[in-house]
PLY file of the C-alpha trace (Angstrom):
ply
format ascii 1.0
element vertex 58
property float x
property float y
property float z
element edge 57
property int vertex1
property int vertex2
end_header
128.80 39.73 68.04
125.32 41.24 67.87
123.95 38.15 66.06
125.45 35.89 68.71
123.62 37.76 71.49
120.30 37.52 69.67
120.81 33.85 68.93
121.85 33.10 72.47
118.81 34.90 73.90
116.53 33.09 71.47
118.08 29.75 72.37
117.69 30.39 76.09
114.05 31.43 75.62
113.36 28.35 73.51
114.99 26.07 76.07
112.91 27.58 78.88
109.77 27.07 76.80
110.64 23.46 76.01
111.43 22.73 79.65
108.14 24.25 80.79
106.27 22.16 78.21
107.98 18.96 79.28
107.24 19.60 82.96
103.60 20.44 82.23
103.08 17.32 80.11
104.79 15.16 82.76
102.45 16.56 85.39
99.38 15.90 83.23
100.47 12.40 82.16
101.99 11.04 85.37
101.28 13.09 88.49
97.58 13.90 88.08
96.45 10.30 87.37
98.30 9.12 90.49
96.72 11.86 92.59
93.23 11.10 91.28
93.70 7.39 92.00
94.82 8.17 95.56
91.79 10.40 96.01
89.44 7.62 94.83
91.09 5.14 97.20
90.69 7.58 100.10
86.99 8.06 99.31
86.45 4.28 99.13
88.25 3.81 102.43
86.02 6.39 104.10
82.88 4.77 102.66
83.90 1.34 103.86
84.67 2.66 107.35
81.22 4.27 107.53
79.55 1.03 106.41
81.55 -1.05 108.86
80.77 1.32 111.72
77.05 1.49 110.96
76.69 -2.28 110.60
77.79 -2.82 114.21
75.30 -0.37 115.70
72.19 -2.49 115.54
0 1
1 2
2 3
3 4
4 5
5 6
6 7
7 8
8 9
9 10
10 11
11 12
12 13
13 14
14 15
15 16
16 17
17 18
18 19
19 20
20 21
21 22
22 23
23 24
24 25
25 26
26 27
27 28
28 29
29 30
30 31
31 32
32 33
33 34
34 35
35 36
36 37
37 38
38 39
39 40
40 41
41 42
42 43
43 44
44 45
45 46
46 47
47 48
48 49
49 50
50 51
51 52
52 53
53 54
54 55
55 56
56 57
């Protein structure tokens, strides 16, 4: 029974590690590129609004 407890604890620890790795890689591969693209779009929108506003002043 002692071996079972060690094996079970090792398996649980390994599963937690694998899950953390999968979530981290998903965040790096999917979430961060989407967030950076949204940030670029927001910056471009702000720039275009400033240009449009300044072109109607004169």
